C-alpha positions in Angstrom: -3.5 -3.0 2.5 -2.5 -3.9 6.0 -3.1 -0.3 7.1 -6.1 -0.1 6.0 -7.5 -3.2 8.2 -5.8 -1.4 11.0 -7.9 1.4 10.4 -11.0 -0.6 10.2 -10.3 -2.2 13.4 -9.8 1.1 15.1 -13.2 2.2 14.0 -15.1 -1.4 15.2 -13.2 -1.0 18.3 -14.4 2.6 18.8 -18.2 1.7 17.7 -18.2 -1.0 19.8 -16.9 0.8 23.1 -19.9 3.3 22.3 -22.4 0.4 21.6 -21.3 -0.8 24.9 -21.8 2.0 26.9 -24.9 3.2 25.3 -26.2 -0.3 26.4 -25.7 0.5 30.0 -27.3 3.9 29.8 -24.3 6.0 29.1 -21.3 7.1 30.8 -22.7 8.0 34.4 -25.0 5.5 34.4 -23.5 3.4 37.5 -24.3 6.8 39.5 -27.7 7.3 38.9 -30.7 5.8 40.2 -31.4 2.6 38.5 -34.8 2.9 36.1 -36.2 -0.6 35.5 -37.5 -1.2 31.8 -39.7 -4.1 31.1 -38.0 -7.3 29.3 -39.0 -6.6 26.2 -38.2 -2.8 26.1 -34.6 -3.9 26.6 -34.7 -6.5 24.0 -36.4 -3.9 21.2 -33.4 -1.6 22.4 -30.7 -4.2 22.3 -31.9 -5.4 18.8 -32.1 -1.7 17.6 -28.5 -0.9 18.7 -27.4 -4.2 17.1 -29.0 -3.4 13.7 -27.8 0.3 13.6 -24.2 -0.6 14.6 -24.2 -3.5 11.8 -25.8 -1.5 9.6 -23.5 1.8 9.8 -20.6 0.1 11.7 -20.1 -2.6 9.9 -21.9 -3.0 6.8 -21.2 0.9 5.4 -17.9 1.2 5.6 -16.9 -2.9 3.9 -19.1 -1.5 1.0 -17.1 1.7 0.9 -14.3 -0.6 0.8 -14.8 -3.2 -1.6 -16.4 -0.5 -3.9 -17.0 -1.1 -7.6 -13.6 -3.2 -7.8 -14.8 -4.9 -11.2 -15.1 -1.3 -12.6 -12.3 0.5 -11.1 -9.8 0.0 -13.7 -12.1 0.2 -17.2 -11.6 3.7 -17.4 -8.5 6.2 -16.8 -9.5 10.0 -16.8 -12.1 9.6 -19.1 -11.0 7.2 -21.5 -12.3 3.5 -21.9 -9.6 1.4 -21.9 -9.2 -2.1 -23.4 -8.1 -5.0 -22.0 -5.0 -4.9 -23.8 -4.9 -1.1 -22.4 -5.1 -2.0 -19.1 -2.4 -4.8 -19.4 -0.3 -2.1 -20.7 -1.1 0.2 -17.5 -0.2 -2.8 -15.3 3.4 -2.9 -17.2 4.0 0.9 -17.4 3.5 0.5 -13.2 6.2 -2.4 -13.3 8.7 -1.3 -15.8 8.4 2.6 -16.6 6.8 4.0 -13.3 10.3 3.9 -12.0 11.3 6.7 -14.1 8.6 8.3 -15.1 5.5 10.4 -14.0 2.0 9.1 -15.3 -1.1 9.7 -13.4 -3.2 7.4 -15.3 -0.6 4.8 -14.0 -0.3 5.9 -10.6 3.4 6.3 -11.4 5.6 9.3 -9.8 8.9 8.9 -11.2 11.1 11.5 -11.2 14.1 10.6 -13.7 12.5 10.7 -17.2 10.0 13.1 -18.7 6.2 13.5 -16.7 4.3 12.0 -19.4 1.2 13.7 -18.1 2.4 17.3 -19.3 4.1 16.2 -22.7 3.2 18.5 -25.4 2.3 17.9 -28.3 0.3 14.4 -27.0 2.4 11.6 -28.2 1.4 9.0 -31.1 1.4 5.4 -31.2 4.1 5.1 -33.4 6.3 7.5 -31.9 6.0 5.8 -28.4 6.3 2.5 -29.9 9.7 3.8 -31.3 11.0 5.2 -28.1 9.9 2.1 -26.7 11.8 -0.2 -28.8 14.8 2.2 -29.6 15.4 3.7 -26.4 16.3 7.8 -26.1 19.6 9.7 -26.6 20.2 12.8 -24.8 19.9 16.0 -27.3 19.5 14.0 -30.3 20.3 15.6 -33.9 16.3 17.0 -35.3 14.5 14.5 -36.9 16.9 11.8 -36.6 16.2 7.9 -35.8 17.4 8.9 -32.3 14.5 11.4 -31.8 12.2 10.0 -29.5 9.4 11.5 -27.1 10.8 13.4 -24.1 14.4 14.0 -23.3 17.0 12.6 -21.8 18.8 8.8 -22.0 16.2 5.8 -22.0 17.5 2.2 -22.6 16.2 0.5 -25.5 13.9 -3.0 -25.3 12.7 -2.5 -21.6 9.2 -4.3 -22.8 9.1 -6.0 -26.0 6.7 -7.8 -28.8 3.3 -7.6 -27.6 3.8 -5.9 -24.3 5.5 -3.0 -26.0 2.7 -2.5 -28.1 0.5 -2.7 -25.3 2.4 0.2 -23.1 2.4 2.1 -26.4 -1.2 1.5 -26.7 -2.0 2.9 -23.3 1.1 5.8 -23.5 -0.4 7.3 -26.5 -4.0 7.3 -25.3 -3.1 9.2 -21.6 -0.2 10.8 -21.9 -0.4 14.7 -22.0 -4.2 14.7 -21.5 -3.7 16.0 -17.8 
């Protein structure tokens, strides 16, 4: 966030510098013979520059920075997220994103499987089973230890309602990239 504000500050200072140079009549103004403008003309010119500066230099970038924050998390990859799935997305980022890659949660973990390319797409039951029971490396086929992906994952990282919210979110968006 600090980087964003420093970026904005740079452009505000740069814009203010250009504005002040323009008000003085340009870079070469001190060397040119002065032309007298009427007081009203100078006032209109100053007011026009201020309006343009505030409109394009402050209001427009501020509008882009703020954006549509209320609806920014309402949808991921074309899928409408419910409140529980939004909660699951946050929990996934906090607890699972360290190991797993999932673009819908802005997670880029390198230890566990990449859930963006997981095929076939996982079901809610399989994801919930994997969260609850964990995962062992190379389980026997069709055993209780079979899980989503490969590798070793501890059980119970999230539990109860939180596990269900994470499972609903992952089942909705995993393998769809």
